[in-house]
C-alpha positions as CSV (number, residue, x, y, z in Angstrom):
1,M,-35.7,-64.3,66.4
2,L,-33.2,-61.6,65.8
3,L,-30.8,-62.8,68.5
4,W,-31.2,-66.3,67.2
5,A,-30.3,-65.2,63.7
6,L,-27.3,-63.3,64.9
7,G,-25.7,-66.0,66.9
8,Q,-28.2,-68.6,68.0
9,I,-28.6,-66.7,71.3
10,E,-31.5,-67.9,73.5
11,I,-33.1,-65.7,76.1
12,G,-35.8,-66.9,78.5
13,V,-39.2,-65.2,78.8
14,G,-38.5,-64.5,82.5
15,T,-35.3,-62.6,81.5
16,L,-37.1,-60.5,79.0
17,A,-39.9,-59.8,81.4
18,G,-37.4,-58.8,84.1
19,T,-35.5,-56.6,81.7
20,N,-38.7,-54.8,80.6
21,E,-39.7,-54.2,84.2
22,G,-36.3,-52.8,85.0
23,I,-36.3,-50.4,82.0
24,D,-39.9,-49.3,82.5
25,G,-39.4,-46.9,85.4
26,P,-36.3,-45.1,84.1
27,V,-37.6,-44.4,80.6
28,A,-41.2,-43.8,81.5
29,Q,-40.8,-40.0,82.0
30,S,-38.8,-39.6,78.8
31,I,-41.4,-41.4,76.8
32,H,-44.2,-39.3,78.4
33,S,-42.2,-36.1,77.6
34,L,-41.7,-37.2,74.0
35,K,-45.4,-38.0,73.6
36,Q,-46.3,-34.5,74.9
37,W,-43.8,-32.9,72.6
38,I,-45.2,-34.7,69.6
39,K,-48.8,-33.7,70.4
40,Q,-47.8,-30.1,70.9
41,T,-45.4,-29.6,67.9
42,Q,-46.4,-32.3,65.4
43,P,-50.2,-32.6,65.5
44,H,-50.4,-34.2,62.1
45,I,-48.0,-37.1,62.8
46,L,-49.9,-40.4,63.4
47,G,-48.6,-43.9,64.2
48,D,-48.6,-46.3,61.3
49,E,-49.9,-49.7,62.6
50,T,-49.5,-51.5,59.3
51,P,-47.9,-54.9,60.0
């Protein structure tokens, strides 16, 4: 929706899935490290799942 609103850009589902798979590996360790840091240093921070 955002890309469409910015310039009527269409991206296929396959492109999005491929991009997500390509990004998953390189950022997985950083995300894991960030989660561990939050648990150790910020124990009272919780995710807000309010839509």
